PDB file of N, CA, C and O in Angstrom:
ATOM      1  N   MET A   1      16.385 -14.009  -1.402  1.00  0.00           N
ATOM      2  CA  MET A   1      15.201 -12.859  -1.029  1.00  0.00           C
ATOM      3  C   MET A   1      13.442 -13.739  -1.615  1.00  0.00           C
ATOM      4  O   MET A   1      13.225 -14.641  -2.423  1.00  0.00           O
ATOM      5  N   MET A   2      12.686 -13.058  -0.884  1.00  0.00           N
ATOM      6  CA  MET A   2      11.221 -13.595  -1.103  1.00  0.00           C
ATOM      7  C   MET A   2      10.644 -12.275  -0.949  1.00  0.00           C
ATOM      8  O   MET A   2      10.787 -11.498  -0.005  1.00  0.00           O
ATOM      9  N   SER A   3       9.790 -12.096  -2.297  1.00  0.00           N
ATOM     10  CA  SER A   3       9.166 -10.792  -2.459  1.00  0.00           C
ATOM     11  C   SER A   3       7.687 -11.071  -3.092  1.00  0.00           C
ATOM     12  O   SER A   3       7.172 -12.184  -3.194  1.00  0.00           O
ATOM     13  N   TYR A   4       7.266 -10.162  -3.387  1.00  0.00           N
ATOM     14  CA  TYR A   4       5.519 -10.203  -4.571  1.00  0.00           C
ATOM     15  C   TYR A   4       5.832 -10.379  -5.792  1.00  0.00           C
ATOM     16  O   TYR A   4       6.737  -9.752  -6.341  1.00  0.00           O
ATOM     17  N   SER A   5       5.105 -11.269  -6.365  1.00  0.00           N
ATOM     18  CA  SER A   5       5.637 -11.103  -7.917  1.00  0.00           C
ATOM     19  C   SER A   5       5.295 -10.137  -8.416  1.00  0.00           C
ATOM     20  O   SER A   5       5.786  -9.866  -9.512  1.00  0.00           O
ATOM     21  N   SER A   6       4.511  -9.413  -7.934  1.00  0.00           N
ATOM     22  CA  SER A   6       4.878  -7.130  -8.359  1.00  0.00           C
ATOM     23  C   SER A   6       5.689  -6.841  -8.781  1.00  0.00           C
ATOM     24  O   SER A   6       5.779  -6.339  -9.901  1.00  0.00           O
ATOM     25  N   ASN A   7       7.136  -7.210  -7.510  1.00  0.00           N
ATOM     26  CA  ASN A   7       7.737  -6.362  -7.646  1.00  0.00           C
ATOM     27  C   ASN A   7       9.078  -7.342  -8.840  1.00  0.00           C
ATOM     28  O   ASN A   7      10.232  -6.964  -9.043  1.00  0.00           O
ATOM     29  N   ALA A   8       8.500  -8.439  -9.349  1.00  0.00           N
ATOM     30  CA  ALA A   8       9.264  -9.356 -10.154  1.00  0.00           C
ATOM     31  C   ALA A   8       9.328  -8.837 -11.111  1.00  0.00           C
ATOM     32  O   ALA A   8      10.133  -9.454 -11.809  1.00  0.00           O
ATOM     33  N   ARG A   9       8.624  -7.336 -12.026  1.00  0.00           N
ATOM     34  CA  ARG A   9       8.885  -6.790 -13.095  1.00  0.00           C
ATOM     35  C   ARG A   9      10.318  -5.608 -12.743  1.00  0.00           C
ATOM     36  O   ARG A   9      11.166  -5.265 -13.566  1.00  0.00           O
ATOM     37  N   LEU A  10      10.246  -5.264 -11.596  1.00  0.00           N
ATOM     38  CA  LEU A  10      11.861  -4.576 -11.364  1.00  0.00           C
ATOM     39  C   LEU A  10      13.156  -5.386 -11.470  1.00  0.00           C
ATOM     40  O   LEU A  10      14.149  -4.917 -12.027  1.00  0.00           O
ATOM     41  N   LEU A  11      13.129  -6.775 -10.853  1.00  0.00           N
ATOM     42  CA  LEU A  11      14.072  -7.053 -10.884  1.00  0.00           C
ATOM     43  C   LEU A  11      14.444  -8.149 -11.908  1.00  0.00           C
ATOM     44  O   LEU A  11      15.054  -9.206 -11.742  1.00  0.00           O
ATOM     45  N   ALA A  12      13.778  -7.467 -13.268  1.00  0.00           N
ATOM     46  CA  ALA A  12      13.691  -9.001 -14.390  1.00  0.00           C
ATOM     47  C   ALA A  12      14.694  -8.554 -15.029  1.00  0.00           C
ATOM     48  O   ALA A  12      15.327  -9.529 -15.433  1.00  0.00           O
ATOM     49  N   GLY A  13      15.264  -7.441 -15.390  1.00  0.00           N
ATOM     50  CA  GLY A  13      16.522  -7.180 -15.959  1.00  0.00           C
ATOM     51  C   GLY A  13      17.877  -7.694 -14.811  1.00  0.00           C
ATOM     52  O   GLY A  13      19.007  -7.394 -15.196  1.00  0.00           O
ATOM     53  N   ASP A  14      17.794  -8.235 -13.826  1.00  0.00           N
ATOM     54  CA  ASP A  14      19.273  -8.555 -12.925  1.00  0.00           C
ATOM     55  C   ASP A  14      19.244  -9.399 -13.178  1.00  0.00           C
ATOM     56  O   ASP A  14      18.160  -9.974 -13.077  1.00  0.00           O
ATOM     57  N   PRO A  15      20.751 -10.346 -13.855  1.00  0.00           N
ATOM     58  CA  PRO A  15      20.961 -11.605 -13.507  1.00  0.00           C
ATOM     59  C   PRO A  15      21.022 -12.261 -12.204  1.00  0.00           C
ATOM     60  O   PRO A  15      20.825 -13.476 -12.185  1.00  0.00           O
ATOM     61  N   ALA A  16      21.210 -11.783 -11.355  1.00  0.00           N
ATOM     62  CA  ALA A  16      21.577 -12.046  -9.711  1.00  0.00           C
ATOM     63  C   ALA A  16      19.825 -12.787  -9.523  1.00  0.00           C
ATOM     64  O   ALA A  16      19.688 -13.827  -8.878  1.00  0.00           O
ATOM     65  N   PHE A  17      18.759 -12.165 -10.096  1.00  0.00           N
ATOM     66  CA  PHE A  17      17.591 -13.009  -9.458  1.00  0.00           C
ATOM     67  C   PHE A  17      16.781 -13.899 -10.299  1.00  0.00           C
ATOM     68  O   PHE A  17      16.791 -13.849 -11.529  1.00  0.00           O
ATOM     69  N   SER A  18      16.308 -14.449  -9.829  1.00  0.00           N
ATOM     70  CA  SER A  18      15.199 -15.655 -10.665  1.00  0.00           C
ATOM     71  C   SER A  18      13.772 -15.314 -10.297  1.00  0.00           C
ATOM     72  O   SER A  18      13.559 -15.042  -9.115  1.00  0.00           O
ATOM     73  N   VAL A  19      12.955 -15.298 -10.994  1.00  0.00           N
ATOM     74  CA  VAL A  19      11.781 -15.340 -10.396  1.00  0.00           C
ATOM     75  C   VAL A  19      11.210 -17.070 -10.816  1.00  0.00           C
ATOM     76  O   VAL A  19      11.114 -17.719 -11.857  1.00  0.00           O
ATOM     77  N   ILE A  20      10.943 -17.301  -9.436  1.00  0.00           N
ATOM     78  CA  ILE A  20       9.715 -18.842  -9.691  1.00  0.00           C
ATOM     79  C   ILE A  20       8.409 -18.777  -9.165  1.00  0.00           C
ATOM     80  O   ILE A  20       8.180 -17.829  -8.415  1.00  0.00           O
ATOM     81  N   ASP A  21       7.372 -19.696  -9.429  1.00  0.00           N
ATOM     82  CA  ASP A  21       6.331 -19.719  -9.061  1.00  0.00           C
ATOM     83  C   ASP A  21       6.474 -20.586  -7.721  1.00  0.00           C
ATOM     84  O   ASP A  21       7.152 -21.613  -7.751  1.00  0.00           O
ATOM     85  N   ILE A  22       5.825 -20.164  -6.530  1.00  0.00           N
ATOM     86  CA  ILE A  22       5.649 -20.957  -5.482  1.00  0.00           C
ATOM     87  C   ILE A  22       4.152 -21.820  -5.628  1.00  0.00           C
ATOM     88  O   ILE A  22       3.013 -21.422  -5.871  1.00  0.00           O
ATOM     89  N   PRO A  23       4.649 -23.027  -5.391  1.00  0.00           N
ATOM     90  CA  PRO A  23       3.212 -24.249  -5.580  1.00  0.00           C
ATOM     91  C   PRO A  23       2.483 -23.400  -4.717  1.00  0.00           C
ATOM     92  O   PRO A  23       2.909 -22.641  -3.847  1.00  0.00           O
ATOM     93  N   ASP A  24       0.827 -23.734  -5.232  1.00  0.00           N
ATOM     94  CA  ASP A  24      -0.336 -23.371  -4.336  1.00  0.00           C
ATOM     95  C   ASP A  24      -0.341 -23.787  -2.903  1.00  0.00           C
ATOM     96  O   ASP A  24      -0.614 -23.018  -1.981  1.00  0.00           O
ATOM     97  N   GLU A  25      -0.094 -24.770  -2.797  1.00  0.00           N
ATOM     98  CA  GLU A  25       0.163 -24.929  -1.850  1.00  0.00           C
ATOM     99  C   GLU A  25       0.940 -24.454  -0.644  1.00  0.00           C
ATOM    100  O   GLU A  25       0.562 -24.576   0.521  1.00  0.00           O
ATOM    101  N   PHE A  26       1.918 -23.972  -0.998  1.00  0.00           N
ATOM    102  CA  PHE A  26       2.430 -23.099   0.090  1.00  0.00           C
ATOM    103  C   PHE A  26       2.362 -21.425  -0.080  1.00  0.00           C
ATOM    104  O   PHE A  26       2.955 -20.515   0.500  1.00  0.00           O
ATOM    105  N   GLN A  27       1.274 -21.457  -1.238  1.00  0.00           N
ATOM    106  CA  GLN A  27       1.282 -19.776  -1.268  1.00  0.00           C
ATOM    107  C   GLN A  27       0.228 -19.222   0.019  1.00  0.00           C
ATOM    108  O   GLN A  27      -0.782 -19.720   0.516  1.00  0.00           O
ATOM    109  N   PRO A  28       1.000 -17.925   0.293  1.00  0.00           N
ATOM    110  CA  PRO A  28       0.946 -17.955   1.935  1.00  0.00           C
ATOM    111  C   PRO A  28      -1.111 -17.135   1.633  1.00  0.00           C
ATOM    112  O   PRO A  28      -1.171 -17.129   0.403  1.00  0.00           O
ATOM    113  N   LEU A  29      -2.178 -16.701   2.033  1.00  0.00           N
ATOM    114  CA  LEU A  29      -2.723 -15.699   2.319  1.00  0.00           C
ATOM    115  C   LEU A  29      -2.541 -14.588   2.874  1.00  0.00           C
ATOM    116  O   LEU A  29      -2.246 -14.524   4.067  1.00  0.00           O
ATOM    117  N   ILE A  30      -2.675 -13.570   2.146  1.00  0.00           N
ATOM    118  CA  ILE A  30      -2.346 -11.816   2.345  1.00  0.00           C
ATOM    119  C   ILE A  30      -3.374 -11.532   2.202  1.00  0.00           C
ATOM    120  O   ILE A  30      -3.955 -11.779   1.145  1.00  0.00           O
ATOM    121  N   GLU A  31      -4.144 -10.710   3.549  1.00  0.00           N
ATOM    122  CA  GLU A  31      -5.259  -9.665   3.017  1.00  0.00           C
ATOM    123  C   GLU A  31      -4.529  -8.271   3.476  1.00  0.00           C
ATOM    124  O   GLU A  31      -3.493  -8.042   4.100  1.00  0.00           O
ATOM    125  N   TYR A  32      -5.561  -7.424   2.870  1.00  0.00           N
ATOM    126  CA  TYR A  32      -5.024  -6.214   3.399  1.00  0.00           C
ATOM    127  C   TYR A  32      -6.540  -5.529   3.665  1.00  0.00           C
ATOM    128  O   TYR A  32      -7.614  -5.545   3.064  1.00  0.00           O
ATOM    129  N   GLY A  33      -5.963  -4.842   5.059  1.00  0.00           N
ATOM    130  CA  GLY A  33      -7.688  -3.731   5.000  1.00  0.00           C
ATOM    131  C   GLY A  33      -7.401  -2.578   4.798  1.00  0.00           C
ATOM    132  O   GLY A  33      -6.273  -2.263   4.418  1.00  0.00           O
ATOM    133  N   MET A  34      -8.464  -1.611   5.033  1.00  0.00           N
ATOM    134  CA  MET A  34      -7.995  -0.533   4.271  1.00  0.00           C
ATOM    135  C   MET A  34      -8.906   0.352   5.614  1.00  0.00           C
ATOM    136  O   MET A  34      -9.781  -0.343   6.130  1.00  0.00           O
ATOM    137  N   ALA A  35      -8.840   0.992   5.868  1.00  0.00           N
ATOM    138  CA  ALA A  35      -9.533   2.002   7.426  1.00  0.00           C
ATOM    139  C   ALA A  35      -8.803   3.322   6.847  1.00  0.00           C
ATOM    140  O   ALA A  35      -7.771   3.571   6.224  1.00  0.00           O
ATOM    141  N   ILE A  36     -10.103   4.167   7.491  1.00  0.00           N
ATOM    142  CA  ILE A  36      -9.829   5.506   7.282  1.00  0.00           C
ATOM    143  C   ILE A  36     -10.093   6.235   8.828  1.00  0.00           C
ATOM    144  O   ILE A  36     -10.861   5.599   9.549  1.00  0.00           O
ATOM    145  N   ARG A  37      -9.609   7.326   9.317  1.00  0.00           N
ATOM    146  CA  ARG A  37      -9.901   8.023  10.663  1.00  0.00           C
ATOM    147  C   ARG A  37     -10.981   8.299  10.985  1.00  0.00           C
ATOM    148  O   ARG A  37     -11.630   8.836  10.087  1.00  0.00           O
ATOM    149  N   LYS A  38     -11.575   8.137  12.084  1.00  0.00           N
ATOM    150  CA  LYS A  38     -13.007   8.947  11.975  1.00  0.00           C
ATOM    151  C   LYS A  38     -12.866  10.868  11.413  1.00  0.00           C
ATOM    152  O   LYS A  38     -11.740  11.274  11.700  1.00  0.00           O
ATOM    153  N   GLY A  39     -13.562  11.748  10.875  1.00  0.00           N
ATOM    154  CA  GLY A  39     -13.307  12.792  10.742  1.00  0.00           C
ATOM    155  C   GLY A  39     -12.082  13.461  10.200  1.00  0.00           C
ATOM    156  O   GLY A  39     -11.430  14.496  10.334  1.00  0.00           O
ATOM    157  N   ALA A  40     -12.114  11.734   9.149  1.00  0.00           N
ATOM    158  CA  ALA A  40     -10.501  12.243   7.533  1.00  0.00           C
ATOM    159  C   ALA A  40     -11.440  13.161   6.975  1.00  0.00           C
ATOM    160  O   ALA A  40     -12.661  13.312   7.018  1.00  0.00           O
ATOM    161  N   ASP A  41     -10.238  13.856   6.311  1.00  0.00           N
ATOM    162  CA  ASP A  41     -10.366  15.038   5.066  1.00  0.00           C
ATOM    163  C   ASP A  41     -11.512  14.712   4.127  1.00  0.00           C
ATOM    164  O   ASP A  41     -12.451  14.001   4.486  1.00  0.00           O
ATOM    165  N   ASP A  42     -11.392  15.379   2.620  1.00  0.00           N
ATOM    166  CA  ASP A  42     -12.498  14.752   1.688  1.00  0.00           C
ATOM    167  C   ASP A  42     -11.478  13.815   0.921  1.00  0.00           C
ATOM    168  O   ASP A  42     -11.829  12.796   0.325  1.00  0.00           O
ATOM    169  N   GLU A  43      -9.464  14.526   1.045  1.00  0.00           N
ATOM    170  CA  GLU A  43      -9.484  13.957   0.234  1.00  0.00           C
ATOM    171  C   GLU A  43      -9.053  12.232   0.422  1.00  0.00           C
ATOM    172  O   GLU A  43      -8.803  11.558  -0.578  1.00  0.00           O
ATOM    173  N   THR A  44      -9.029  11.915   1.171  1.00  0.00           N
ATOM    174  CA  THR A  44      -8.659  10.835   1.902  1.00  0.00           C
ATOM    175  C   THR A  44     -10.125   9.911   1.835  1.00  0.00           C
ATOM    176  O   THR A  44      -9.884   8.759   1.474  1.00  0.00           O
ATOM    177  N   ARG A  45     -11.584  10.170   2.105  1.00  0.00           N
ATOM    178  CA  ARG A  45     -12.691   9.828   1.459  1.00  0.00           C
ATOM    179  C   ARG A  45     -12.629   9.885   0.243  1.00  0.00           C
ATOM    180  O   ARG A  45     -13.755   9.572  -0.143  1.00  0.00           O
ATOM    181  N   SER A  46     -12.091  10.064  -0.487  1.00  0.00           N
ATOM    182  CA  SER A  46     -11.764  10.328  -1.962  1.00  0.00           C
ATOM    183  C   SER A  46     -11.432   9.071  -2.429  1.00  0.00           C
ATOM    184  O   SER A  46     -12.035   8.113  -2.915  1.00  0.00           O
ATOM    185  N   LEU A  47     -10.283   9.360  -2.137  1.00  0.00           N
ATOM    186  CA  LEU A  47      -9.022   7.900  -2.482  1.00  0.00           C
ATOM    187  C   LEU A  47      -9.867   6.635  -2.039  1.00  0.00           C
ATOM    188  O   LEU A  47      -9.864   5.790  -2.935  1.00  0.00           O
ATOM    189  N   ARG A  48     -10.516   6.294  -1.032  1.00  0.00           N
ATOM    190  CA  ARG A  48     -10.953   5.198  -0.383  1.00  0.00           C
ATOM    191  C   ARG A  48     -12.122   4.927  -1.422  1.00  0.00           C
ATOM    192  O   ARG A  48     -12.091   3.866  -2.045  1.00  0.00           O
ATOM    193  N   ASP A  49     -12.842   5.559  -1.575  1.00  0.00           N
ATOM    194  CA  ASP A  49     -13.905   5.437  -2.989  1.00  0.00           C
ATOM    195  C   ASP A  49     -13.542   5.245  -4.236  1.00  0.00           C
ATOM    196  O   ASP A  49     -14.152   4.479  -4.981  1.00  0.00           O
ATOM    197  N   PHE A  50     -12.277   6.075  -4.665  1.00  0.00           N
ATOM    198  CA  PHE A  50     -11.411   5.135  -5.575  1.00  0.00           C
ATOM    199  C   PHE A  50     -11.191   4.334  -5.963  1.00  0.00           C
ATOM    200  O   PHE A  50     -11.398   3.872  -7.085  1.00  0.00           O
ATOM    201  N   LEU A  51     -10.493   3.810  -4.728  1.00  0.00           N
ATOM    202  CA  LEU A  51     -10.072   2.397  -4.671  1.00  0.00           C
ATOM    203  C   LEU A  51     -10.965   1.167  -4.827  1.00  0.00           C
ATOM    204  O   LEU A  51     -10.780   0.169  -5.524  1.00  0.00           O
ATOM    205  N   LEU A  52     -12.239   1.554  -3.805  1.00  0.00           N
ATOM    206  CA  LEU A  52     -13.267   0.793  -3.893  1.00  0.00           C
ATOM    207  C   LEU A  52     -14.527   0.705  -5.252  1.00  0.00           C
ATOM    208  O   LEU A  52     -15.538   0.002  -5.228  1.00  0.00           O
ATOM    209  N   SER A  53     -14.196   1.417  -6.108  1.00  0.00           N
ATOM    210  CA  SER A  53     -14.632   2.405  -7.402  1.00  0.00           C
ATOM    211  C   SER A  53     -14.788   0.664  -8.333  1.00  0.00           C
ATOM    212  O   SER A  53     -14.395  -0.361  -7.775  1.00  0.00           O
ATOM    213  N   GLU A  54     -15.351   0.641  -9.630  1.00  0.00           N
ATOM    214  CA  GLU A  54     -14.986  -0.210 -10.255  1.00  0.00           C
ATOM    215  C   GLU A  54     -13.554   0.042 -11.436  1.00  0.00           C
ATOM    216  O   GLU A  54     -13.000  -0.867 -12.054  1.00  0.00           O
ATOM    217  N   THR A  55     -13.309   1.060 -11.482  1.00  0.00           N
ATOM    218  CA  THR A  55     -11.683   1.464 -12.307  1.00  0.00           C
ATOM    219  C   THR A  55     -10.889   1.186 -11.297  1.00  0.00           C
ATOM    220  O   THR A  55      -9.956   0.484 -11.687  1.00  0.00           O
ATOM    221  N   GLY A  56     -10.820   1.527  -9.683  1.00  0.00           N
ATOM    222  CA  GLY A  56      -9.719   1.462  -8.492  1.00  0.00           C
ATOM    223  C   GLY A  56     -10.015  -0.109  -9.100  1.00  0.00           C
ATOM    224  O   GLY A  56      -9.370  -0.346 -10.122  1.00  0.00           O
ATOM    225  N   GLN A  57     -10.608  -0.854  -8.778  1.00  0.00           N
ATOM    226  CA  GLN A  57     -10.710  -2.476  -8.516  1.00  0.00           C
ATOM    227  C   GLN A  57      -9.598  -2.491 -10.064  1.00  0.00           C
ATOM    228  O   GLN A  57      -8.368  -2.536 -10.067  1.00  0.00           O
ATOM    229  N   GLU A  58     -10.323  -2.449 -10.994  1.00  0.00           N
ATOM    230  CA  GLU A  58      -9.397  -2.924 -12.292  1.00  0.00           C
ATOM    231  C   GLU A  58      -8.107  -2.832 -12.271  1.00  0.00           C
ATOM    232  O   GLU A  58      -7.320  -3.749 -12.509  1.00  0.00           O
ATOM    233  N   ILE A  59      -7.772  -1.399 -11.902  1.00  0.00           N
ATOM    234  CA  ILE A  59      -6.455  -1.068 -11.749  1.00  0.00           C
ATOM    235  C   ILE A  59      -5.969  -2.213 -10.351  1.00  0.00           C
ATOM    236  O   ILE A  59      -5.150  -3.071 -10.680  1.00  0.00           O
ATOM    237  N   LEU A  60      -6.202  -2.223  -9.620  1.00  0.00           N
ATOM    238  CA  LEU A  60      -5.612  -2.771  -8.173  1.00  0.00           C
ATOM    239  C   LEU A  60      -5.746  -4.575  -8.986  1.00  0.00           C
ATOM    240  O   LEU A  60      -4.878  -5.300  -8.501  1.00  0.00           O
ATOM    241  N   ASN A  61      -6.668  -5.343 -10.092  1.00  0.00           N
ATOM    242  CA  ASN A  61      -7.101  -6.338 -10.538  1.00  0.00           C
ATOM    243  C   ASN A  61      -5.396  -6.543 -11.116  1.00  0.00           C
ATOM    244  O   ASN A  61      -4.552  -7.365 -10.758  1.00  0.00           O
ATOM    245  N   LYS A  62      -5.325  -5.538 -12.044  1.00  0.00           N
ATOM    246  CA  LYS A  62      -4.132  -5.609 -13.074  1.00  0.00           C
ATOM    247  C   LYS A  62      -3.137  -5.527 -12.347  1.00  0.00           C
ATOM    248  O   LYS A  62      -2.122  -5.751 -13.007  1.00  0.00           O
ATOM    249  N   SER A  63      -2.902  -5.282 -11.150  1.00  0.00           N
ATOM    250  CA  SER A  63      -1.583  -5.150 -10.204  1.00  0.00           C
ATOM    251  C   SER A  63      -0.926  -6.358  -9.501  1.00  0.00           C
ATOM    252  O   SER A  63       0.024  -6.447  -8.724  1.00  0.00           O
ATOM    253  N   GLY A  64      -1.946  -7.442 -10.164  1.00  0.00           N
ATOM    254  CA  GLY A  64      -2.081  -8.988  -9.039  1.00  0.00           C
ATOM    255  C   GLY A  64      -3.170  -9.282  -7.700  1.00  0.00           C
ATOM    256  O   GLY A  64      -3.542 -10.274  -7.075  1.00  0.00           O
ATOM    257  N   PHE A  65      -3.466  -7.629  -7.663  1.00  0.00           N
ATOM    258  CA  PHE A  65      -4.626  -7.812  -6.231  1.00  0.00           C
ATOM    259  C   PHE A  65      -5.911  -8.705  -6.655  1.00  0.00           C
ATOM    260  O   PHE A  65      -6.269  -8.563  -7.824  1.00  0.00           O
ATOM    261  N   SER A  66      -6.679  -9.643  -5.817  1.00  0.00           N
ATOM    262  CA  SER A  66      -7.766 -10.280  -5.795  1.00  0.00           C
ATOM    263  C   SER A  66      -8.636  -8.754  -5.559  1.00  0.00           C
ATOM    264  O   SER A  66      -8.150  -7.728  -5.083  1.00  0.00           O
ATOM    265  N   PRO A  67     -10.448  -9.006  -6.179  1.00  0.00           N
ATOM    266  CA  PRO A  67     -10.524  -7.697  -6.013  1.00  0.00           C
ATOM    267  C   PRO A  67     -12.172  -7.907  -4.689  1.00  0.00           C
ATOM    268  O   PRO A  67     -12.945  -8.862  -4.607  1.00  0.00           O
ATOM    269  N   VAL A  68     -12.163  -7.028  -4.144  1.00  0.00           N
ATOM    270  CA  VAL A  68     -13.407  -6.688  -2.740  1.00  0.00           C
ATOM    271  C   VAL A  68     -14.336  -7.913  -2.885  1.00  0.00           C
ATOM    272  O   VAL A  68     -14.970  -8.312  -3.862  1.00  0.00           O
ATOM    273  N   GLY A  69     -14.247  -8.333  -1.782  1.00  0.00           N
ATOM    274  CA  GLY A  69     -15.386  -9.327  -1.427  1.00  0.00           C
ATOM    275  C   GLY A  69     -14.804 -10.736  -2.277  1.00  0.00           C
ATOM    276  O   GLY A  69     -15.448 -11.785  -2.246  1.00  0.00           O
TER     277      GLY A  69
END
């Protein structure tokens, strides 16, 4: 099984799994997009704004995601 490294902590205690690093030249470039529909409610816009804020970006970075831009 291949999974994101952010899932490794969930498998750390299971002896059936090993976590190995993939060499950089074989690392896939994975990009996630974000979009909200026209007319989205205030909560949706607030979530978007939070994820793009400095605090939101710090949380995502600590979880292994690169910052926006």
